[in-house]
C-alpha positions in Angstrom: -67.2 -32.7 244.5 -70.3 -34.4 243.2 -70.4 -38.1 243.4 -70.5 -39.9 240.0 -72.4 -43.0 239.4 -70.4 -45.9 237.9 -71.2 -46.6 234.3 -70.7 -50.4 234.0 -70.1 -52.2 230.7 -72.8 -54.5 229.2 -70.5 -57.1 227.7 -67.0 -57.9 226.4 -67.8 -56.3 223.0 -68.5 -52.9 224.7 -65.1 -53.1 226.5 -63.3 -54.0 223.2 -65.1 -51.2 221.4 -63.5 -48.7 223.8 -60.0 -50.2 223.6 -60.1 -50.7 219.8 -61.5 -47.2 219.3 -58.7 -45.7 221.5 -56.1 -47.4 219.4 -57.7 -46.5 216.1 -58.5 -43.0 217.3 -62.1 -43.5 216.3 -63.8 -43.6 219.7 -66.2 -40.7 220.1 -64.8 -38.1 222.5 -67.9 -38.4 224.7 -67.2 -42.1 225.2 -63.7 -41.4 226.6 -64.9 -41.4 230.2 -63.1 -42.3 233.4 -64.6 -45.8 233.1 -63.4 -46.1 229.5 -59.9 -45.2 230.5 -59.8 -48.0 233.0 -61.6 -50.5 230.7 -59.1 -49.8 227.9 -56.2 -50.2 230.2 -57.4 -53.6 231.5 -58.3 -54.7 228.0 -54.8 -53.8 226.8 -53.2 -55.7 229.7 -55.3 -58.8 229.2 -55.7 -59.0 225.5 -52.9 -57.1 223.8 -49.5 -58.7 224.9 -48.0 -56.8 222.0 -48.8 -53.5 223.7 -46.7 -52.3 226.6 -49.0 -49.9 228.5 -46.2 -48.2 230.5 -44.4 -47.2 227.3 -47.1 -47.3 224.6 -50.2 -45.8 226.4 -48.8 -42.2 226.8 -48.3 -41.7 223.1 -51.6 -43.5 222.3 -53.6 -41.2 224.6 -51.8 -38.1 223.3 -52.5 -39.0 219.7 -56.2 -39.9 220.5 -56.7 -36.6 222.3 -55.5 -34.7 219.3 -57.5 -36.9 216.9 -60.7 -36.0 218.7 -60.0 -32.3 218.7 -58.3 -32.0 222.1 -54.9 -30.8 223.1 -52.2 -32.0 225.4 -51.2 -28.9 227.5 -50.0 -28.0 230.9 -53.6 -27.9 232.0 -55.5 -30.3 229.8 -55.3 -33.6 228.0 -52.7 -36.2 228.7 -51.5 -36.6 232.4 -48.4 -38.8 232.8 -48.6 -39.4 236.6 -52.3 -40.3 236.5 -51.7 -42.7 233.6 -48.8 -44.5 235.2 -50.5 -44.7 238.6 -53.6 -46.2 237.0 -51.5 -48.7 235.0 -49.9 -49.8 238.3 -53.3 -50.1 240.0 -55.0 -51.9 237.1 -52.1 -54.4 236.8 -52.3 -55.1 240.5 -56.0 -55.6 240.3 -55.7 -57.9 237.3 -53.3 -60.1 239.3 -56.1 -60.7 241.9 -58.7 -61.9 239.4 -59.7 -65.6 239.4 -58.7 -67.5 236.3 -61.5 -67.5 233.8 -63.0 -64.2 234.8 -64.7 -62.7 231.7 -63.4 -59.4 230.3 -66.6 -57.6 231.2 -66.6 -59.2 234.6 -63.1 -58.1 235.3 -63.7 -54.5 234.0 -66.9 -54.1 236.0 -65.2 -55.5 239.2 -62.4 -53.0 238.6 -64.8 -50.1 238.3 -66.6 -51.1 241.5 -63.3 -51.5 243.4 -61.3 -48.9 245.3 -59.2 -48.3 242.1 -62.3 -47.5 240.1 -63.2 -44.6 242.4 -62.2 -41.2 240.8 -60.7 -40.2 244.1 -58.4 -43.2 244.3 -55.3 -41.2 243.3 -55.8 -38.9 246.2 -54.9 -41.8 248.5 -51.3 -41.3 247.3 -51.1 -37.7 246.2 -52.2 -34.3 247.5 -54.3 -32.4 245.0 -51.5 -29.8 244.7 -48.9 -32.4 243.7 -51.1 -34.5 241.5 -52.5 -31.6 239.5 -49.2 -29.8 239.1 -47.7 -29.2 235.7 -44.8 -31.4 236.7 -47.1 -34.4 237.4 -49.0 -33.8 234.1 -45.7 -33.8 232.1 -43.9 -36.7 233.9 -44.1 -39.2 236.7 -43.8 -37.7 240.1 -43.6 -39.7 243.3 -46.5 -39.7 245.7 -46.4 -37.4 248.6 -49.0 -39.0 250.9 -48.4 -42.8 250.6 -46.2 -45.2 248.7 -47.7 -47.0 245.7 -47.4 -50.8 246.0 -45.8 -52.5 243.0 
């Protein structure tokens, strides 16, 4: 697999643009990158106490996918296990940040961390298990290593 360069965010406004665009379903599809997924999750955790990511993010992402012309199928679109795994990882990362860390500083540090690596889920899951229909439709437990809470 080809290595991807990390696309860092310029400022807090750029992070909020992604999060608000996700919620409003107005973020251009090309902007819904791996980095945008993680930035939106961290923004929601830090700045939207009214939003419960574990419960609210699945429907939000599914609705966003449809709004930008995508589908949520057994092979494309929303993936429950990846979403819930990243929420756990982003929450754990957020708990390690120093008080007063800016939003963009936090997001960029996340993107440069182990959790920001696109291969991070494969520390816990075999490809076969992670990319199964079962894992896309619902949470499946890891088969390689336990996920820390």
